[in-house]
C-alpha positions as CSV (number, residue, x, y, z in Angstrom):
1,M,-0.1,3.9,3.3
2,V,-3.8,4.1,2.8
3,V,-5.2,7.6,3.0
4,I,-8.6,9.2,2.9
5,R,-8.6,12.3,0.8
6,L,-10.6,14.5,-1.6
7,A,-10.5,13.9,-5.5
8,R,-11.4,17.0,-7.4
9,G,-14.0,17.0,-10.2
10,G,-16.5,19.5,-11.7
11,N,-15.9,22.6,-13.8
12,K,-13.1,25.2,-13.6
13,R,-15.0,27.5,-11.2
14,S,-17.4,25.0,-9.8
15,P,-15.4,22.4,-7.9
16,K,-17.0,19.1,-6.6
17,Y,-15.0,16.6,-4.6
18,R,-15.3,12.9,-4.0
19,I,-14.2,11.7,-0.6
20,T,-12.0,8.6,-1.5
21,V,-9.8,6.0,0.1
22,A,-6.7,5.5,-1.9
23,D,-3.0,4.5,-1.8
24,Q,-0.9,7.4,-1.0
25,R,1.4,6.8,-4.0
26,R,-1.5,7.3,-6.4
27,W,-2.1,10.7,-7.9
28,R,-5.0,12.8,-6.5
29,N,-7.7,11.9,-9.1
30,G,-6.2,8.4,-9.9
31,R,-7.2,5.0,-8.9
32,F,-8.9,4.6,-5.6
33,I,-10.0,1.8,-3.3
34,E,-13.5,3.2,-2.3
35,I,-15.7,6.3,-2.4
36,L,-17.0,7.3,0.9
37,G,-19.1,10.2,-0.2
38,Y,-18.9,13.6,-1.8
39,Y,-18.4,17.3,-0.9
40,H,-20.0,20.2,-3.0
41,P,-18.9,23.4,-1.4
42,D,-21.1,25.6,-3.7
43,A,-24.3,23.5,-3.2
44,S,-27.5,25.4,-4.0
45,G,-31.2,24.4,-4.2
46,Q,-31.7,20.7,-3.5
47,D,-28.1,19.8,-3.8
48,K,-26.5,18.6,-0.5
49,E,-23.3,20.1,0.5
50,L,-21.9,17.0,2.2
51,V,-22.8,13.3,1.9
52,L,-20.7,11.0,3.8
53,D,-21.0,7.3,4.9
54,M,-19.5,7.6,8.4
55,E,-19.7,3.9,9.2
56,K,-17.4,3.1,6.2
57,A,-15.1,6.0,7.2
58,Q,-14.8,4.9,10.8
59,D,-14.1,1.4,9.6
60,W,-11.3,2.6,7.3
61,V,-9.8,4.7,10.1
62,K,-9.8,1.6,12.4
63,K,-7.9,-0.2,9.7
64,G,-5.2,2.4,9.7
65,A,-6.2,4.8,6.9
66,Q,-5.0,8.3,7.6
67,P,-7.5,11.1,6.7
68,S,-6.2,14.4,5.3
69,D,-6.6,17.7,7.3
70,R,-9.6,18.8,5.2
71,V,-11.3,15.4,5.5
72,K,-10.9,15.5,9.3
73,K,-12.8,18.8,9.2
74,L,-15.5,17.3,7.0
75,F,-15.8,14.4,9.4
76,E,-16.5,16.8,12.3
77,K,-19.0,18.7,10.1
78,A,-20.8,15.4,9.3
79,K,-20.9,14.4,13.0
80,T,-22.5,17.8,14.0
81,S,-25.0,17.8,11.2
82,A,-26.0,14.2,12.0
83,N,-26.9,15.2,15.5
């Protein structure tokens, strides 16, 4: 099954996440199919907290990819900030 999930990066106390499309059998930070954007929860200054390509995300969901619970919340956040 194809899933849309977060892949963790960054330092020990400063996490940064990539929103990726991956095979469910791969490990969290392993091989992925495509990067849809990134999420930086501790963004400051000119850094953006959330960058997400909603067109690609909707395309993957139409193809049957299952977003994780956290990614669903980020989709909602991206929709509200776009309006």
